[in-house]
C-alpha positions as CSV (number, residue, x, y, z in Angstrom):
1,M,117.1,143.5,-108.6
2,T,115.1,142.2,-111.5
3,N,114.9,144.3,-114.7
4,I,111.4,144.3,-116.2
5,L,110.3,145.7,-119.6
6,I,106.7,146.7,-120.2
7,V,105.5,146.4,-123.8
8,E,102.0,148.1,-123.7
9,D,100.5,150.8,-125.8
10,E,97.7,151.8,-123.5
11,P,99.2,154.5,-121.2
12,I,97.0,153.7,-118.2
13,L,97.8,150.0,-118.3
14,A,101.5,150.7,-118.8
15,M,101.4,153.0,-115.8
16,M,99.5,150.4,-113.7
17,A,102.1,147.8,-114.6
18,E,105.0,150.2,-113.9
19,D,103.5,151.0,-110.5
20,A,103.1,147.3,-109.7
21,V,106.7,146.5,-110.7
22,I,108.1,149.3,-108.5
23,E,105.9,148.4,-105.6
24,L,107.3,144.9,-105.7
25,G,110.8,146.3,-105.6
26,F,111.9,145.5,-109.2
27,D,113.2,147.9,-111.8
28,V,111.4,149.1,-114.9
29,V,114.0,149.2,-117.7
30,G,111.5,150.7,-120.2
31,I,108.0,151.0,-121.5
32,A,107.5,150.4,-125.2
33,A,104.3,151.1,-127.0
34,S,105.5,149.6,-130.3
35,R,108.1,147.2,-131.6
36,D,110.4,150.1,-132.5
37,E,110.5,151.3,-128.9
38,V,111.7,148.1,-127.4
39,P,115.2,148.7,-126.0
40,P,118.2,146.4,-126.5
41,F,117.6,143.1,-124.8
42,G,120.8,143.0,-122.8
43,S,119.5,144.2,-119.4
44,I,115.9,142.8,-119.7
45,E,115.2,139.8,-117.5
46,V,111.3,139.8,-117.6
47,A,108.9,141.3,-120.1
48,L,105.2,141.9,-119.9
49,V,104.0,142.0,-123.5
50,D,100.7,143.0,-125.0
51,C,99.8,141.5,-128.4
52,N,98.3,144.6,-130.1
53,L,100.6,147.6,-130.0
54,L,100.6,151.0,-131.7
55,D,102.2,149.5,-134.8
56,G,99.6,146.6,-135.0
57,P,99.7,143.0,-133.9
58,T,103.5,143.0,-133.4
59,G,103.5,141.9,-129.7
60,P,103.7,138.1,-130.4
61,D,106.8,138.7,-132.6
62,V,108.4,141.0,-129.9
63,G,107.7,138.4,-127.2
64,R,109.1,135.6,-129.4
65,E,112.3,137.5,-130.0
66,L,112.6,138.4,-126.3
67,A,112.0,134.8,-125.2
68,T,114.5,133.5,-127.7
69,A,117.0,135.9,-126.2
70,G,116.5,134.4,-122.8
71,V,114.0,136.9,-121.4
72,T,111.1,135.5,-119.3
73,V,108.0,136.6,-121.3
74,V,104.5,136.9,-120.0
75,F,101.8,138.0,-122.5
76,M,99.0,140.2,-121.2
77,T,96.3,140.6,-123.8
78,A,92.6,140.9,-124.3
79,N,93.0,138.4,-127.2
80,P,94.9,135.4,-125.9
81,E,93.6,133.3,-128.8
82,V,96.0,135.1,-131.2
83,L,98.8,133.2,-129.4
84,G,97.3,129.8,-130.4
85,D,99.0,127.0,-128.6
86,G,101.6,129.4,-127.2
87,V,104.9,131.0,-128.0
88,P,108.0,128.8,-127.7
89,K,110.2,129.7,-124.7
90,A,107.6,132.3,-123.4
91,L,106.2,131.6,-119.9
92,G,102.5,132.1,-120.7
93,V,99.6,134.5,-121.1
94,I,97.0,136.1,-118.9
95,S,93.8,137.7,-120.2
96,K,93.1,141.4,-119.8
97,P,91.5,143.2,-118.1
98,L,93.6,142.6,-115.0
99,L,92.9,143.6,-111.5
100,P,95.8,145.2,-109.7
101,L,96.2,142.1,-107.4
102,E,96.3,139.8,-110.5
103,L,98.9,142.0,-112.1
104,T,101.1,141.9,-109.0
105,A,100.7,138.1,-108.8
106,V,101.7,137.7,-112.5
107,I,104.8,139.8,-112.0
108,R,105.8,137.9,-108.9
109,F,105.2,134.6,-110.6
110,A,107.3,135.6,-113.6
111,V,110.2,136.7,-111.4
112,D,110.0,133.6,-109.3
113,S,109.9,131.4,-112.4
114,R,112.9,133.3,-113.8
115,N,114.8,132.7,-110.5
116,G,114.0,129.0,-110.6
117,M,111.6,129.1,-107.7
118,K,108.5,126.8,-107.8
119,A,105.3,128.9,-107.4
120,A,101.7,128.3,-108.3
121,A,100.6,130.2,-111.4
122,P,98.0,132.9,-110.8
123,D,94.4,132.3,-111.6
124,R,93.5,132.7,-115.3
125,F,97.2,132.3,-116.3
126,R,97.8,129.9,-119.1
127,S,101.3,128.4,-119.1
128,F,103.2,127.7,-122.3
129,V,106.0,125.7,-120.6
């Protein structure tokens, strides 16, 4: 079972991501709306991270810290340009808004990548690796 963290401050989007994770058979280890709400990294394997959170534009720093700790990080943001050329060790970014099928594809791609499986990136996904 893959443990996935959702870092998203919009409740509807966080719930949509949570539903997609559960439907795919993975575990949600938490939903964080700000940097302070991110749980200890120990059990997190994949993280879906927005850039602008309740405490401001802290998502890139959260994602960077998670990626450095070995978590597979996918940014989901309406402002991908704030990530510039990318975040070291993060998998990549997809622009919001996302359709449910795109979200499912991104989650599956992140888990497959984490598990060393070769898979085609979803449309609109920009890889950092």
